[in-house]
C-alpha positions as CSV (number, residue, x, y, z in Angstrom):
1,M,-0.1,0.0,0.1
2,H,2.8,2.4,0.7
3,E,4.7,1.8,-2.2
4,Q,1.4,2.4,-4.3
5,L,1.2,5.6,-2.4
6,A,4.6,6.4,-3.5
7,H,3.9,5.6,-7.0
8,L,0.9,7.7,-7.2
9,R,3.0,10.7,-5.7
10,T,5.4,10.3,-7.9
11,A,3.1,10.3,-11.0
12,L,1.3,13.2,-9.6
13,A,4.5,15.3,-9.4
14,S,5.7,14.6,-12.6
15,M,2.4,15.8,-14.3
16,S,2.5,18.9,-16.5
17,Q,-1.1,19.5,-15.2
18,G,-2.1,20.5,-11.8
19,I,-4.7,17.9,-10.4
20,L,-6.8,18.0,-7.3
21,Q,-9.4,15.5,-6.1
22,T,-12.4,16.0,-3.6
23,D,-14.2,13.5,-1.4
24,P,-17.9,13.6,-1.4
25,E,-18.1,16.3,1.1
26,G,-16.2,18.7,-1.3
27,R,-12.8,18.7,0.7
28,V,-9.4,18.4,-1.3
29,V,-7.9,14.9,-0.3
30,V,-5.6,14.7,-3.5
31,Y,-3.4,17.4,-5.1
32,N,0.0,17.6,-6.8
33,E,2.8,20.4,-6.6
34,R,1.8,21.8,-9.8
35,V,-1.5,22.7,-8.9
36,L,0.1,24.8,-5.7
37,E,2.3,26.5,-8.5
38,L,-0.5,27.6,-11.0
39,L,-2.9,28.7,-8.5
40,G,-0.6,30.1,-6.0
41,F,-1.4,28.3,-2.8
42,P,0.8,27.3,-0.1
43,E,0.9,23.5,0.7
44,A,0.0,24.4,4.7
45,L,-3.3,25.6,3.1
46,M,-3.9,22.5,1.5
47,A,-3.1,20.4,4.3
48,T,-5.9,21.6,5.8
49,R,-8.2,19.9,3.5
50,P,-9.9,23.0,2.5
51,T,-13.3,22.9,0.1
52,L,-13.5,24.1,-3.5
53,A,-15.9,26.7,-2.3
54,E,-13.1,27.9,0.4
55,L,-10.4,28.1,-2.3
56,T,-12.6,29.8,-4.7
57,R,-13.5,32.6,-2.0
58,L,-9.9,32.8,-1.3
59,Q,-9.3,33.6,-4.8
60,L,-12.0,36.1,-5.3
61,G,-10.5,37.8,-2.2
62,R,-7.2,37.9,-3.7
63,G,-8.8,39.2,-6.9
64,D,-7.3,36.3,-8.8
65,F,-10.4,36.2,-11.5
66,G,-10.3,40.0,-11.9
67,G,-13.4,42.5,-11.2
68,H,-16.7,40.8,-11.8
69,C,-14.7,37.5,-12.9
70,T,-13.4,39.1,-16.0
71,L,-10.5,36.8,-16.2
72,V,-12.9,33.8,-16.6
73,D,-14.5,32.8,-19.6
74,P,-18.5,33.1,-20.0
75,R,-18.7,29.3,-19.4
76,G,-17.3,29.4,-15.7
77,R,-18.3,33.0,-14.7
78,D,-21.5,32.3,-13.0
79,Y,-19.9,29.0,-11.2
80,I,-17.1,31.4,-9.6
81,Q,-19.4,34.3,-8.9
82,E,-21.6,31.8,-7.1
83,G,-18.4,30.5,-4.9
84,A,-18.1,27.2,-6.5
85,V,-21.3,25.9,-5.0
86,A,-23.1,25.3,-8.1
87,V,-22.6,22.5,-10.5
88,S,-19.4,22.9,-12.3
89,P,-19.0,23.3,-16.1
90,D,-17.2,20.2,-17.4
91,V,-14.6,22.9,-19.0
92,Y,-13.9,26.4,-19.0
93,Q,-10.8,28.9,-19.1
94,R,-9.4,31.4,-16.8
95,Q,-6.5,33.8,-16.9
96,T,-4.2,34.1,-13.9
97,R,-3.0,37.4,-13.0
98,D,0.5,36.9,-14.4
99,G,-1.4,36.4,-17.7
100,R,-1.2,32.8,-18.1
101,I,-4.1,30.9,-19.5
102,L,-5.6,27.8,-17.6
103,E,-8.1,25.3,-19.0
104,V,-10.0,23.9,-16.1
105,R,-11.6,20.5,-16.6
106,T,-13.9,19.0,-13.9
107,K,-14.9,15.2,-13.7
108,T,-17.3,13.8,-11.3
109,L,-16.6,10.6,-9.6
110,P,-19.0,7.6,-9.3
111,G,-18.9,7.5,-5.5
112,G,-19.1,11.4,-5.2
113,G,-16.2,13.9,-5.3
114,L,-14.8,15.1,-8.5
115,V,-11.1,15.4,-10.1
116,R,-10.4,18.7,-11.6
117,T,-7.5,19.4,-13.7
118,F,-5.7,22.7,-14.5
119,A,-3.6,22.9,-17.5
120,D,-1.5,25.8,-18.8
121,V,-2.5,26.4,-22.4
122,S,-1.3,30.1,-22.7
123,D,1.0,28.9,-25.6
124,Y,-2.0,27.1,-27.5
125,V,-4.1,29.9,-26.9
126,H,-1.8,32.4,-28.2
127,V,-1.2,30.2,-31.4
128,Q,-5.2,29.7,-31.8
129,T,-5.4,33.4,-31.5
130,E,-2.7,34.5,-33.8
131,L,-4.6,31.8,-36.1
132,R,-7.7,33.5,-35.6
133,R,-6.2,36.9,-36.1
134,S,-4.4,35.5,-39.3
135,E,-7.5,34.0,-40.6
136,A,-9.5,37.4,-40.1
137,R,-6.6,39.4,-41.9
138,F,-6.8,36.8,-44.7
139,R,-10.5,37.1,-45.0
140,S,-10.4,40.8,-44.8
141,L,-7.7,41.1,-47.6
142,C,-9.7,38.7,-49.7
143,D,-12.8,40.9,-49.3
144,L,-10.9,43.9,-50.2
145,S,-8.9,42.4,-53.0
146,S,-9.8,42.1,-56.3
147,D,-8.0,38.7,-56.5
148,W,-9.5,35.5,-55.0
149,Y,-8.2,32.3,-53.2
150,W,-8.4,28.9,-54.4
151,E,-7.4,25.3,-53.3
152,Q,-7.3,22.3,-55.3
153,D,-7.3,18.7,-54.1
154,A,-4.4,16.2,-55.0
155,E,-6.3,15.5,-58.4
156,G,-6.6,19.0,-59.5
157,R,-10.5,19.5,-58.7
158,F,-11.2,22.9,-57.4
159,A,-12.3,22.4,-53.5
160,D,-12.5,25.9,-52.5
161,I,-12.7,29.6,-54.1
162,A,-12.7,32.3,-51.7
163,G,-13.1,36.1,-51.9
164,V,-15.6,38.6,-52.7
165,A,-14.3,38.8,-56.2
166,A,-15.4,35.3,-56.8
167,R,-18.7,35.4,-54.8
168,G,-20.9,36.4,-57.3
169,D,-19.2,35.0,-60.6
170,A,-21.0,31.7,-61.3
171,R,-18.6,30.9,-63.8
172,L,-15.8,30.7,-61.1
173,Q,-18.1,28.9,-58.4
174,G,-18.9,26.5,-61.3
175,L,-15.1,25.3,-61.1
176,R,-15.8,23.5,-57.7
177,G,-15.4,19.9,-58.0
178,R,-13.9,20.2,-61.5
179,T,-10.5,20.3,-63.1
180,L,-9.2,23.4,-65.1
181,W,-8.9,21.0,-68.3
182,E,-12.5,19.7,-67.9
183,V,-13.7,23.2,-67.8
184,G,-11.2,24.1,-70.9
185,A,-10.2,27.7,-72.2
186,A,-10.5,29.4,-75.6
187,N,-6.4,29.8,-75.5
188,M,-5.7,26.3,-74.8
189,D,-5.5,23.4,-76.6
190,E,-4.7,19.8,-75.6
191,A,-0.9,20.3,-75.6
192,D,-1.1,23.2,-73.6
193,W,-3.3,21.1,-71.0
194,A,-0.8,18.4,-71.0
195,A,2.2,20.7,-70.4
196,H,-0.1,22.4,-67.4
197,R,-0.6,18.7,-66.1
198,H,3.0,17.7,-66.4
199,L,3.9,20.7,-64.3
200,L,1.5,19.8,-61.7
201,A,2.7,16.3,-61.5
202,A,6.3,17.9,-61.1
203,R,4.8,19.6,-58.0
204,S,6.3,23.0,-59.5
205,T,5.1,26.4,-58.5
206,F,3.1,28.1,-61.5
207,R,2.4,31.9,-62.0
208,E,0.1,33.8,-64.2
209,L,-1.3,31.0,-66.1
210,E,-3.7,33.0,-68.3
211,L,-6.8,31.5,-69.6
212,K,-9.5,33.0,-71.9
213,Y,-13.0,32.4,-71.8
214,L,-16.2,33.3,-74.0
215,D,-19.8,33.5,-72.8
216,A,-22.8,32.4,-74.8
217,Q,-22.8,36.1,-76.2
218,D,-19.0,35.5,-77.2
219,A,-17.9,38.1,-74.9
220,V,-14.4,37.6,-73.7
221,S,-13.0,37.3,-70.3
222,W,-9.8,36.7,-68.8
223,I,-8.3,35.3,-65.6
224,A,-4.7,34.4,-64.1
225,L,-4.0,31.9,-61.8
226,S,-1.1,31.5,-59.7
227,G,-0.5,28.5,-57.6
228,E,2.1,26.3,-55.3
229,P,1.8,22.9,-54.0
230,I,0.4,22.0,-50.4
231,V,2.0,19.1,-48.4
232,D,1.3,18.3,-45.0
233,G,3.9,17.7,-42.0
234,M,5.0,14.3,-43.1
235,G,5.3,15.5,-46.9
236,Q,2.3,14.3,-48.2
237,F,1.1,16.0,-51.2
238,L,-2.5,17.4,-50.6
239,G,-3.2,19.4,-53.6
240,Y,-2.5,23.2,-54.9
241,R,-3.8,26.6,-53.4
242,G,-3.1,29.9,-55.1
243,V,-4.7,33.2,-56.1
244,G,-6.4,34.3,-59.1
245,R,-7.5,37.4,-60.7
246,N,-9.8,38.8,-63.5
247,I,-7.4,40.2,-66.1
248,S,-9.8,40.8,-68.7
249,E,-9.2,44.9,-68.1
250,R,-5.4,44.4,-68.4
251,K,-5.8,42.2,-71.5
252,R,-8.0,44.7,-73.4
253,S,-5.6,47.6,-72.3
254,E,-2.7,45.4,-73.7
255,S,-4.6,44.9,-77.0
256,A,-5.1,48.5,-77.2
257,I,-1.5,49.3,-76.7
258,A,-0.6,46.7,-79.4
259,Q,-3.1,47.8,-81.9
260,M,-1.5,51.2,-81.2
261,A,2.0,50.0,-81.5
262,F,1.5,47.4,-84.4
263,Y,-1.4,48.6,-86.3
264,D,-2.1,51.8,-88.4
265,S,-4.8,54.1,-86.8
266,L,-6.3,55.1,-89.9
267,T,-6.7,51.6,-91.9
268,G,-6.2,49.5,-89.2
269,L,-3.7,47.4,-91.2
270,P,-0.5,46.1,-89.8
271,N,2.2,49.0,-89.7
272,R,6.2,48.9,-90.3
273,R,6.7,47.7,-87.1
274,L,4.3,44.4,-87.4
275,L,5.3,44.1,-91.0
276,L,9.1,43.5,-90.2
277,D,8.4,41.2,-87.3
278,R,6.1,38.9,-89.9
279,L,8.9,39.3,-92.6
280,Q,11.3,38.1,-90.0
281,Q,9.3,35.1,-89.2
282,V,8.6,34.3,-93.2
283,R,12.5,34.6,-93.8
284,M,13.1,32.0,-90.9
285,G,10.6,29.7,-92.3
286,L,11.9,29.7,-95.9
287,E,14.7,27.1,-95.2
288,R,12.2,24.6,-94.0
289,S,9.5,24.9,-96.4
290,G,11.9,25.3,-99.5
291,R,9.2,28.0,-100.8
292,H,9.5,31.2,-102.0
293,A,7.7,34.3,-100.7
294,A,7.3,38.0,-102.1
295,L,7.2,41.7,-101.2
296,L,4.9,43.9,-103.1
297,F,5.6,47.9,-102.6
298,I,2.4,49.6,-103.6
299,D,2.5,53.4,-104.0
300,L,-0.5,55.6,-105.2
301,D,0.0,57.4,-108.1
302,N,-0.8,61.2,-107.9
303,F,-2.0,61.1,-104.4
304,K,-0.7,64.3,-103.3
305,A,-2.6,66.2,-105.8
306,L,-6.1,64.7,-104.1
307,N,-4.5,65.6,-100.7
308,D,-3.5,69.0,-101.8
309,T,-7.0,69.9,-103.8
310,R,-9.6,67.8,-102.0
311,G,-8.1,67.8,-98.3
312,H,-6.8,65.5,-96.3
313,D,-10.0,64.2,-95.4
314,R,-10.5,62.7,-99.0
315,G,-6.9,61.6,-99.0
316,D,-7.8,59.5,-95.9
317,E,-11.1,58.0,-97.2
318,L,-9.2,56.9,-100.2
319,L,-6.4,55.2,-98.0
320,N,-9.3,53.1,-96.2
321,R,-10.8,52.3,-99.5
322,V,-7.7,51.3,-100.6
323,A,-7.0,49.3,-97.6
324,Q,-10.2,47.4,-97.9
325,R,-9.5,46.4,-101.4
326,L,-6.1,45.2,-100.8
327,R,-7.4,42.7,-98.2
328,A,-10.1,41.4,-100.5
329,A,-7.3,41.0,-103.4
330,V,-4.9,38.9,-101.4
331,R,-5.0,35.4,-100.0
332,A,-6.1,34.5,-96.6
333,G,-2.5,34.0,-95.4
334,D,-1.2,37.4,-96.7
335,T,-0.1,40.3,-94.8
336,V,-1.0,43.9,-96.0
337,A,0.5,46.3,-94.2
338,R,0.5,50.3,-94.4
339,F,4.0,51.5,-94.5
340,G,3.2,55.2,-94.5
341,G,1.6,57.8,-96.3
342,D,0.3,56.5,-99.3
343,E,2.5,53.1,-99.6
344,F,1.3,49.7,-98.7
345,V,3.2,46.3,-98.7
346,V,1.9,43.0,-99.2
347,L,3.9,40.1,-97.8
348,A,2.8,37.0,-99.6
349,E,4.3,33.5,-98.5
350,G,3.9,29.9,-99.7
351,L,4.7,30.6,-103.4
352,A,6.0,28.1,-105.6
353,T,9.5,26.1,-105.0
354,A,10.5,26.7,-108.6
355,P,12.1,30.3,-109.1
356,Q,10.2,31.0,-112.4
357,Q,6.8,29.8,-111.2
358,A,7.1,31.9,-107.8
359,R,7.8,35.0,-109.9
360,R,4.6,34.4,-112.2
361,D,2.6,33.9,-109.1
362,A,4.0,37.4,-107.6
363,E,3.2,39.1,-110.8
364,R,0.1,37.6,-111.0
365,L,-0.9,38.6,-107.5
366,G,0.4,42.3,-108.4
367,C,-1.9,42.3,-111.5
368,L,-5.1,41.4,-109.3
369,I,-4.1,44.1,-107.1
370,A,-3.4,46.8,-109.6
371,E,-7.0,46.0,-111.1
372,A,-8.8,46.3,-108.0
373,L,-7.1,49.5,-107.0
374,S,-7.6,50.9,-110.5
375,L,-11.4,50.7,-110.4
376,P,-13.3,54.1,-109.7
377,Y,-13.9,55.1,-105.8
378,R,-16.8,57.1,-104.6
379,L,-15.1,59.9,-102.4
380,G,-17.6,62.2,-100.8
381,D,-19.9,63.5,-103.7
382,Q,-17.6,62.5,-106.2
383,L,-18.6,59.2,-107.8
384,N,-15.8,58.3,-110.0
385,Y,-12.6,59.3,-108.7
386,H,-9.9,57.4,-110.3
387,T,-6.0,56.5,-109.2
388,T,-3.5,53.7,-110.1
389,P,-0.7,52.2,-108.4
390,S,2.9,51.8,-109.1
391,I,3.9,48.4,-107.9
392,G,7.4,46.9,-107.0
393,L,8.1,43.3,-106.3
394,T,10.8,41.4,-104.8
395,V,10.8,37.6,-104.8
396,F,12.9,35.8,-102.4
397,A,13.8,32.3,-101.0
398,H,16.4,30.8,-98.7
399,P,18.9,32.1,-97.8
400,A,17.3,35.4,-98.0
401,Q,18.4,39.1,-97.6
402,T,17.7,40.8,-94.4
403,A,14.1,42.2,-94.0
404,E,15.2,45.8,-94.5
405,E,17.1,44.9,-97.6
406,L,14.1,42.9,-98.9
407,L,12.0,46.1,-98.5
408,K,14.5,48.3,-100.1
409,Q,14.7,46.0,-103.1
410,A,10.7,46.3,-103.4
411,D,10.9,50.1,-103.0
412,F,13.6,50.5,-105.6
413,A,11.3,48.3,-108.2
414,M,8.6,50.5,-107.1
415,Y,10.3,53.7,-108.3
416,Q,11.4,52.0,-111.5
417,A,7.5,51.5,-112.0
418,K,7.2,55.1,-111.2
419,A,10.1,55.9,-113.6
420,A,8.3,53.9,-116.2
421,G,5.5,56.3,-116.5
422,R,3.3,55.1,-113.3
423,N,0.3,52.7,-113.2
424,A,3.0,49.9,-113.7
425,Q,4.3,46.8,-112.0
426,R,8.3,45.9,-111.9
427,L,10.0,43.1,-110.8
428,F,13.1,43.9,-108.9
429,D,16.1,43.0,-111.2
430,P,19.3,41.7,-109.5
431,G,20.9,43.9,-112.0
432,L,19.9,47.0,-110.6
433,L,21.3,46.2,-107.2
434,A,24.3,48.1,-108.1
435,Q,22.2,50.9,-109.0
436,M,20.4,50.6,-105.4
437,H,23.8,50.5,-103.3
438,A,25.1,53.5,-105.5
439,R,22.0,55.3,-104.1
440,T,22.6,54.1,-100.5
441,Q,26.4,54.9,-100.7
442,M,25.6,58.4,-101.9
443,E,23.3,59.0,-99.1
444,S,25.9,58.0,-96.8
445,E,28.5,60.3,-98.5
446,L,26.0,63.2,-98.6
447,R,25.5,62.8,-95.0
448,S,29.5,62.8,-94.4
449,A,30.0,65.6,-96.8
450,L,27.8,68.0,-94.6
451,E,30.0,67.1,-91.7
452,A,33.2,67.0,-93.7
453,G,32.6,70.6,-95.4
454,E,32.5,69.3,-98.9
455,L,29.4,71.3,-100.1
456,V,30.3,74.8,-101.6
457,L,28.0,77.6,-103.1
458,H,28.6,78.7,-106.6
459,Y,26.9,82.2,-107.7
460,Q,25.0,82.9,-111.0
461,P,24.9,86.5,-111.9
462,V,21.6,88.4,-112.1
463,V,21.9,91.3,-114.5
464,D,19.5,94.2,-115.4
465,S,18.3,95.3,-118.9
466,A,21.5,97.1,-119.2
467,G,23.8,94.0,-118.2
468,T,24.9,95.5,-115.0
469,I,25.1,92.7,-112.4
470,R,22.5,93.6,-109.6
471,G,22.7,90.2,-107.5
472,A,23.3,86.4,-107.8
473,E,21.6,83.2,-107.1
474,A,23.4,81.1,-104.5
475,L,23.4,77.4,-106.0
476,V,25.0,74.4,-104.1
477,R,27.6,72.2,-105.4
478,W,29.2,69.2,-103.9
479,N,33.2,68.9,-103.9
480,H,33.4,65.0,-104.1
481,P,36.9,64.0,-103.1
482,Q,36.6,61.2,-105.9
483,R,34.3,62.5,-108.3
484,G,35.1,66.4,-108.3
485,L,32.3,68.7,-108.4
486,V,29.0,67.1,-108.4
487,L,25.9,69.4,-109.5
488,P,22.7,69.4,-107.7
489,G,20.6,67.5,-110.0
490,E,22.6,64.6,-108.7
491,F,21.9,64.9,-105.1
492,I,18.8,67.3,-104.3
493,A,16.3,64.9,-104.8
494,L,18.2,62.1,-102.7
495,A,18.3,64.8,-99.9
496,E,14.6,65.4,-100.2
497,Q,13.8,61.8,-99.8
498,S,16.3,61.1,-96.9
499,G,15.6,64.2,-95.1
500,L,19.1,65.7,-95.6
501,I,17.5,68.7,-97.3
502,L,16.8,70.2,-93.8
503,P,20.7,70.3,-92.7
504,L,21.9,71.0,-96.0
505,G,19.0,74.1,-96.5
506,A,20.3,75.4,-93.0
507,W,24.0,75.2,-94.2
508,V,23.2,77.0,-97.5
509,L,21.1,79.9,-95.8
510,Q,24.1,80.3,-93.1
511,T,26.9,80.4,-96.0
512,A,24.9,82.6,-98.0
513,C,24.0,85.2,-95.3
514,A,28.0,85.0,-94.2
515,Q,28.8,85.9,-98.1
516,L,26.3,88.9,-98.1
517,A,28.0,90.3,-94.9
518,A,31.4,89.8,-96.6
519,W,30.1,91.5,-99.7
520,A,29.0,94.5,-97.5
521,R,32.6,95.2,-96.7
522,Q,33.5,95.5,-100.6
523,P,32.3,98.7,-102.2
524,A,31.5,97.0,-105.5
525,M,29.3,94.3,-104.0
526,R,27.6,95.7,-101.0
527,S,24.3,96.3,-102.8
528,M,24.3,93.2,-104.4
529,V,21.2,91.0,-103.5
530,L,21.5,87.1,-103.2
531,S,18.9,84.7,-103.9
532,V,18.9,81.5,-101.9
533,N,16.2,78.6,-102.9
534,V,14.3,77.3,-100.0
535,S,12.7,73.8,-100.1
536,V,9.0,73.2,-99.2
537,R,10.0,70.8,-96.7
538,Q,12.6,73.4,-95.3
539,F,10.0,76.2,-95.3
540,R,7.4,74.3,-93.5
541,Q,9.3,73.9,-90.6
542,A,8.0,75.7,-87.6
543,S,11.3,77.1,-86.8
544,F,12.3,78.4,-90.1
545,A,11.5,81.8,-89.5
546,G,13.9,81.6,-86.4
547,Q,16.4,80.0,-88.6
548,V,16.6,82.9,-90.9
549,R,16.9,85.3,-88.2
550,A,19.4,83.6,-86.4
551,A,21.7,83.2,-89.6
552,L,21.2,86.8,-90.2
553,R,22.0,87.7,-86.9
554,A,25.4,85.6,-86.6
555,S,26.4,86.7,-90.0
556,G,25.7,90.5,-89.4
557,A,24.2,90.4,-93.1
558,C,21.5,93.2,-94.2
559,A,17.9,91.3,-94.4
560,E,17.1,93.7,-97.4
561,L,19.5,92.1,-99.5
562,L,18.6,88.4,-98.7
563,C,16.0,87.0,-101.3
564,L,14.4,83.7,-100.4
565,E,13.1,81.6,-103.7
566,L,9.9,79.7,-103.0
567,T,8.2,77.4,-105.4
568,E,4.4,77.2,-106.5
569,S,3.9,74.0,-104.7
570,L,4.2,75.5,-101.4
571,L,1.0,77.2,-101.8
572,L,-1.0,74.3,-102.4
573,T,-1.5,73.4,-98.6
574,D,-1.6,75.2,-95.2
575,T,-1.6,78.4,-97.7
576,E,-2.9,80.8,-94.6
577,E,0.1,79.5,-92.6
578,M,2.6,79.9,-95.5
579,I,1.5,83.4,-96.2
580,A,1.9,84.4,-92.3
581,R,5.4,83.1,-92.5
582,M,6.5,85.0,-95.1
583,Q,4.6,88.2,-93.7
584,D,6.6,87.5,-90.5
585,L,9.9,87.4,-92.4
586,R,8.9,90.3,-94.8
587,A,8.4,92.6,-91.9
588,D,12.3,92.3,-91.0
589,G,13.1,93.2,-94.7
590,V,13.7,89.7,-96.2
591,R,12.6,89.4,-99.9
592,F,10.7,86.5,-101.7
593,S,10.7,85.4,-105.1
594,L,8.2,82.6,-106.5
595,D,10.6,80.6,-108.4
596,D,9.7,78.6,-111.7
597,F,6.5,80.5,-112.2
598,G,3.9,79.1,-114.3
599,T,5.0,75.4,-114.3
600,G,3.0,74.6,-111.1
601,Y,-0.2,75.6,-109.5
602,S,-0.8,79.1,-108.6
603,S,-4.2,80.7,-107.1
604,L,-4.3,84.2,-108.6
605,S,-6.5,85.3,-105.3
606,Y,-3.5,83.8,-102.8
607,L,-0.7,85.2,-105.3
608,K,-2.0,89.0,-104.8
609,R,-1.8,88.4,-101.1
610,L,1.6,87.0,-100.9
611,P,4.6,89.6,-99.7
612,L,6.4,88.8,-102.9
613,D,9.0,90.8,-104.8
614,Q,9.5,89.0,-107.5
615,L,8.3,86.3,-110.3
616,K,10.9,84.3,-112.0
617,I,9.7,83.0,-115.4
618,D,10.7,79.4,-115.7
619,R,13.6,78.7,-118.5
620,A,11.1,76.0,-120.0
621,F,9.2,78.8,-121.5
622,V,12.1,81.2,-122.2
623,R,13.9,78.5,-124.2
624,D,11.5,78.4,-127.1
625,V,10.1,81.8,-126.7
626,L,11.2,82.8,-130.3
627,T,10.0,79.3,-131.8
628,D,6.7,78.6,-129.9
629,P,3.8,81.3,-130.0
630,N,2.4,79.5,-127.0
631,D,5.5,80.1,-125.1
632,A,5.7,83.6,-126.0
633,A,1.9,84.0,-125.1
634,I,2.8,82.6,-121.6
635,V,5.8,85.1,-121.2
636,R,3.6,88.1,-122.0
637,T,0.9,86.9,-119.8
638,I,3.5,86.5,-116.9
639,L,5.4,89.9,-117.6
640,A,1.7,91.6,-117.6
641,L,0.6,89.9,-114.2
642,A,3.9,91.1,-112.8
643,H,3.5,94.5,-113.6
644,S,-0.3,94.6,-112.2
645,L,0.9,93.3,-109.1
646,D,3.9,95.6,-109.1
647,L,6.4,92.8,-109.0
648,D,9.9,92.8,-110.7
649,A,10.1,89.7,-113.2
650,L,13.1,88.1,-113.6
651,A,13.5,85.6,-116.8
652,E,15.8,82.4,-116.2
653,G,17.6,80.3,-118.6
654,V,18.4,83.4,-120.9
655,E,21.1,82.0,-123.5
656,T,20.9,83.9,-126.4
657,P,20.7,87.8,-127.6
658,G,17.5,87.0,-129.3
659,Q,15.9,85.9,-126.3
660,L,17.3,88.7,-124.6
661,D,15.9,91.1,-127.1
662,F,12.3,89.7,-127.1
663,L,12.2,89.9,-123.1
664,R,13.5,93.3,-123.0
665,G,10.8,94.3,-125.6
666,Q,8.1,92.7,-123.6
667,G,9.3,94.9,-120.7
668,C,11.3,92.3,-118.5
669,L,14.0,94.2,-116.6
670,S,15.9,91.4,-114.8
671,F,17.6,88.2,-116.3
672,Q,19.6,85.4,-115.5
673,G,21.3,82.7,-117.7
674,Y,24.4,81.5,-119.5
675,L,24.3,84.4,-121.8
676,F,25.5,86.4,-118.6
677,G,27.5,83.7,-116.9
678,R,27.3,80.2,-115.5
679,P,27.3,79.3,-111.7
680,M,30.8,80.0,-110.7
681,P,32.8,80.5,-107.5
682,V,32.7,83.5,-105.3
683,Q,36.2,84.5,-106.4
684,A,35.2,84.5,-110.1
685,L,32.2,86.2,-109.4
686,Q,34.1,89.1,-107.7
687,Q,36.6,89.0,-110.6
688,L,33.8,89.4,-113.0
689,L,32.4,92.4,-111.2
690,E,35.9,94.1,-110.8
691,G,36.1,93.7,-114.6
692,A,32.9,95.2,-115.2
693,A,33.8,98.1,-113.1
694,T,37.0,98.6,-114.7
695,Q,35.3,98.6,-118.1
696,G,32.7,101.0,-116.8
697,C,35.7,103.3,-115.7
C-alpha cells in the first residue's frame, strides 16, 4: 500500500497539469505540486483539506479572477461568482494575474467527489488567437482584394474558391469539383493542358496561367492563376493552393496598346513594325518550307494631288478604301500593311518552289491588286475618282536578304515602275542592285559631306536690262573627293527623300548670309541681292523664321539683301500658315521670289496676298520663246501679271541675244542665264564684277 502511494505521488509530481481531487463532502484530499504552482496556494493551506468553495472565496478575495470575474470565460463565470457551490461546467478557461491561460476541466466521480485538472494552455491559446487573427486578416484582405483564393485537391479539382471577387461569379463558382482541363479555355489546346498537367505532376509552382473564356454572347473574359503545392507535415502532397484574378481589363489595355503599337490607326492594317516582325518570321521559315515569298511595294499615283486639292479627309477616305480592296485581293495568309503615307506593302508567302513559277505567281498577284485598285472610287460627292498604283516586287527564298534589304529591293522596284510612267509593275532586277547600292552609298556620302565641309556655293549673276550685275543666285555644289564637282541635279532629290535637305538647306542659308556680310565690306558688291532656294519641306518647319533670323544675326548680313526663292507647290496646302510665315519674315526686310512661275499651281487670289518681290519666269518658257507662240504668249502674260501686281519679273535660262531682245521688248527688266555667266565660285564672280567696273571706268 505504501509502495502504491509512493508511485501515485511520483506520478502526480511528474504531471504537467495541476490536479486535485475532492471527497463527497467537497474537501480536497489529493493534489500535486503543479496545482499549487498554477493557483498560487501554499501547501500548508492544502494540508487543512479546504473545500473548493473555500479555495474559490480565497481567490475571489485576492482578485485572482479580476473584477466581476472578467478573467474567467463565460462558461465558468457564473460558477465562480456563486462561490463554486453550483454544478461545475465540464470545462472553462480562466486567466491568472500574471497572464497565463488555464484550462479547467472537471469530472465527477461515481462515488461522489470530483477530479479537477488545471492545464497551462497559454501557448496553445496564443497560437489559436494568432491563427484566428491571421484568418481574419486573410479574409479581410480577400474581401478588399480584387484577387480571389483557391484550393485544389490532389487530383486537381477545385475544392475551395474564396474572396469577394469570386462570390458573385457563377463561372468561377462553377469550377468547384472540376479540373481546369475539364472546364477548358479558348486559348488552350490539348498540348497546352498536357504541359500544365506535367507541371502539376512535378509539384512545381506556376505563375500567371492566363485563361481565356467566352460566354454565350461570345464576350471575352480572362483570368490568371498562380499556385503552389500543398504538403502536410509528413511531406504528403495534398493539392494546390493559390490566387486568381480577373485580367480582362488588363488584356483589353494590352490589346489597345498592341493595336496602337503594331497597327495603323487610320486603316487598321499592320504597320511597319508588325510587317518587319512578320517578314522576319517568313524569312526564318523559308529553309524549312523550301518555298518562295514575295514583297509587293505599292504606291498610289498622284495621291498628293488629291490631298492638296480635295483635302486630307478625302485622302484618308481613299486610303481606307484602298486598304479594304487590298485585303479582298490577297490570299487569306498574306499580310497587308500600311507602310506610311500612301504606301502599302503586301507580304505573300508559300509561293512555288520553282523560281520562275514563284515570280509568275507574284506578278499575277500584283496584276490582281492593280486591277482592284484601278477601279473607280466614290469619295464624298465624287462618284468616279480614279487612281492607279505603281507596284514594285521582289521574290526571295532561302537564304534571304535581311528584312530591311528586301524592303529596299521592293521599294527600288516601285520607283522603277514610277519611272516607267506610273500605273506599272516592276520586278526587282538583281542587275539593278548596283544602282540601289550606289544610291545608298551616295546618301551616306552626302551625310558625311555635310559634316566634312565638302559642300560649296556657286553664284550665278543676275543682271538688269543694261547687263549690269545687280545680284546673284546661290547654287549648291558638292566638291566630292573622288568624283569632283557634283551638280545638285544628282543629289538634291536624294536629299529631299532622305530628309538631309533640312541640314543642307540650313547650311546654304547660313553660308549665303555670311557671304552677304562679306560683300557688304566691298564697295563694288555691298548692294548685291543674294537669292537662296528654299525647299518646301524646309520652309514648312515651324522654326524656319527663327533659323533665318539666327543666320542673319550671326553673320551681320542685311535682311533687305536676302531673297528667298520659293516654289509654287508651297501654296498647295496650309496656305494661310505659309502666308503668315512669309509676312513675318517680310516685316524684317527679307525679300521673296516665286521660282519657276507658271509650271505649277498658282491661285491668283492667294498670289495677290503673298508678300512677294519677284516672279521668276521658268527657263522652259524662255527656251522656245522665239519659236513657240504658246511660250511667247505665256511669257507676255506673266510679265503683264507681274506689272499689274507691281512685282519685278526675272527671266531664267537666257542663253541667246535674241531671247534677251524679245524679253526686253516685253518689258522684262531682270535676267539670269548662261548669256551672262554660268554659276561660278565667289572669287570668279568678284573678278567678273571688278572687270565690269574697270570697263565702266
